[in-house]
Structure formats: structure tokens, C-alpha cells
N, C-alpha and C positions, 0 to 999 in steps of 0.2 A: 504494500500500500504506500502511496507516495503523493507528493505534490510536484507539479512540473510546469515549466513555462518555456515557450519558444518565441523567437522573434526573427523578423526579416525586415531589413531596411534597404532603401535605395542606395545609401552611402553609409560609411561608418558613423556610428552614433553612440553616445554615452548610455550605458545600461544600468548605472548604479541605482536609479530609482526603481527600475524593474526588479533588480535584485532585492531591494528592500521590501517590495511587495511580496516576493516569494518567501523571504524570511518571515514576514508577518503571517503569511498563509501557513507556513510550517509550524509556527509557534502557537498561533491563536485560531487557525481556521478549522475546517471540518476534521474531526477525528485527530486533532492535534494532541501531543506534539509529534512531529516527524523528525526524529532526533538521531537517526542512524546513518549520518553522513550525507554528503552531497557532492555533486560533480557538475562540471560545465564543459561543453564542447562548442567552440565558436570559431568563426573565420572573419578576418578583416577583408576589406575591399581588395587588398593586394595579396590575398590568399595566405596570409600568415595564420597559423593555427594556435588557438588557445585551448588546451585540454588539461584539466586538472581535477583531481578528486581529493576530498577532505573527509577524514573520519569524524570530525567534530560536527555537532548539530549546526545547521546552516545559520540559525539565528544567534549563534555565539561568535561568528566570524565577522570582523570588520574588514571589508575588502573594497578597494577601488579598482575597477576594471579599466583597461584601455578601451578606446572606441572600437566598436565591433559592428559587423554588417549582418551576420546571421548566426544563430546559436540556439542551443537547448540547455536548460538547467534543470536538475532533478534533485529533490530532497527526499530521502528514503525513510520509510517506516517499515521495518521488516515484518512480514507476516509471522504469526505464532509458529514457533519451532523451526523457523528458517534461520540460517547463519547470519551473523552480523560481523562485518569487517570490511577492510579496504577492498577486497576482491569483489564484493557484492554491490559496491556502489556504482550507480549508473552515471553517465552514459557509457555504453559499450561501443567500441570503434573497431572496424575491421581494417585490413591492409589497403583497402581502396579509399579510406577516408569516409566511409558511411558510418554515421553515428546514430545511436538508438537509445531511447529510454522508455520505460513502460510503467503503467500504473495498474495494479491488479495482482491477483494470485492465480496461477495456472496449476491446478491440483493434479492434473493428469500427466504432466510432462515430467520425464526423468531429469535429474540434475547432474548427469554424469559429465560435467565439464569442470575446468579448472576454477570457475567462479562459483560452482555449486548453485547455479541460478536457473530458475525456470524462465526468467526474462531473457537470459542469453540464448537459451534454446529457441525461444520464440523469435528472437532476432535472426538466428541462423535460417529459420524457415522463411522469413518474410523478405529479407534484405536484397536478394539477387533477382528481383522481378524484372522482366523485360519491358513491360509497358503497364498501363493502368488496368487493362483486362487481365493480365497475368497476376497483378497484385490482388485484384478482386477475387480471382479464382483461388489464390493461395489462402486468402482470409476466409472465404466461404468454406473451404475444406478444413481449415483450422478450427473454425467454430463448430462444424459438424462433428469433428473427431475428439474434441477436448472439453474438459470440465474446468470452469474458471469463474472468478468473480468479475474480473474486468480484463480486457485486452487493449486498453487505450495505449497509444504510443505516439511519441514524437520522433521524427527521423530526419536527419540531414543527408541528402544524397544528391550528388552533382549540383551543389549550390542551391538546392531547393529544400524547403522545409515542408515535410509531410506530417499531417496530424490525422489520427483515426480514433473514433470513439465507438466502443461497443462493450456492453456489460450484461451480466445476468442477475445482478443484485444491486441494491442500494443506489438508485439513480441520483439521489441528492449528492452523493459522494463522487460518483464516477462521471457525471455529466461534465463536459468541458465547455469553455467559453472562448469566443474569439472577437477580435476587432479587425481592422483592415490589415494589420501586419503583426499581430500578437495573438498567441494561443495560450490558454492558461487553464489550470485545474479548477480555478474559482474565478468568479466574476470580479473584474478589476475596475469597472467603471460603467457609467450609464450607456456608453456606446458598445458595450460587449453584448454579443448575441449567443444564444445557446447552440451548441453543436448537437445535431440530431443523432440519435442512436443509429449506427451503421454508416455515418457520414465520413467522407474523406475530404480533407482540405489540403490544398497545396499553395504555398506562398513562394514568391520569387521576386527579388529586388524591391521589397517593400510593398508588394501587391498580392492580393488573393487572386490567384489565376485559375483555380479549379475548386468547385464545391459541389458535391453530389452524394446522395445516399447510394452506396455501391453494394450494399447487402440488405 
């Protein structure tokens, strides 16, 4: 169980206020606290990478970030009986620079990976899609074959921010919210709209370029 936030801008922009929003969400929001570490994966306009994980609760860290163009930030709350440590902190990143974070517990997946993580197994299944049809088919198959609370994810792939919302329980907690260039686990302002269950959103260069219920 987690709180997460993604952003996409036209140019590099300061994200410190967004980070504070996620800190508050993790400390005081739904099912708080989310205290089992946090991580960020982000890119600048010149393709510099910022990737870091912290074992401390997100709301205990005072951080000033450089200006960034696109990124995802994840604050973890481990599901009962799941391991807590550095390896389990999201986002996960592959050799191609695809980054992924997840909110939910996938009970049916084995955790036979170095991270002992159901989320990492989910990442491996989803990440190498060829196009939107392929991604939709992968997700439909995953939903049919697995038991889970939620499979919400944020993913950065080829400089685009993908967000997907789907859950089997607790809609108040698992519903996601979006504005023109920000996606969040909780509503951050009056301009934020609710993501529909089964909806995929794609952001690029500060704009929402795709939004549809794919499942």
C-alpha cells in the first residue's frame, strides 16, 4: 500500500512543493502513515537522471530537488507480512530506463526475485509492451489471472508518463486523481479530476495526450 505522484512538464520545473504535498499525503492522508521508505525517478530536459531511494519515512526528509521535467515519486507502506527494507522501495528501473511504481497488494504473485516484491513481478509482466493494444491485453490477462487489492501504477517509458488505475477493494483509497500534467494518489486541488477504474492516462511534455478506459 502506498502513496505516489507523477509529473510531466514542458520544461524543467521546480518540484519541491509537489514533494511537500506527497509528504503530507504520506503522513496525514488516507491510511497514513506511509513510513516504509520512499524513492524518486526523474529526468531533466537534457536527459540527466535522478534516481534515489531512502529508507526513512518521506515526511522526515528535508530535500531540495533540482529542476526536473518528468518523474515519479513513491512513498511505501508495506502490506502485512511483507518485507521492509531498501530493496523493496519503489520505483523499480530496468536496463532501458523504464521506471515503475505500484500501489496495491498482489496476493497471487510469487516473490521469487531479489526484491522479494510482488510489485517487481508485476513490473516485469507489464513493462515491455509494444503498443497500447498490447498493454491493454497484458493488463486484461493480468486481472483475469491474479488476486489483488489494487494494481495502480505509474511508469516512465520513453519520456512518457503512464498512469493506470484498477482495484478490487477500497475505492476511496485506490482511486487516483489527475490535472493537466500531474497524477496523484489523492486529490491535490480543485482542478484535479478522478481517474476512472480501468482508465489509462499518458502524459508527455506537460500535456495529457491519451485518456481512455482500456479495461
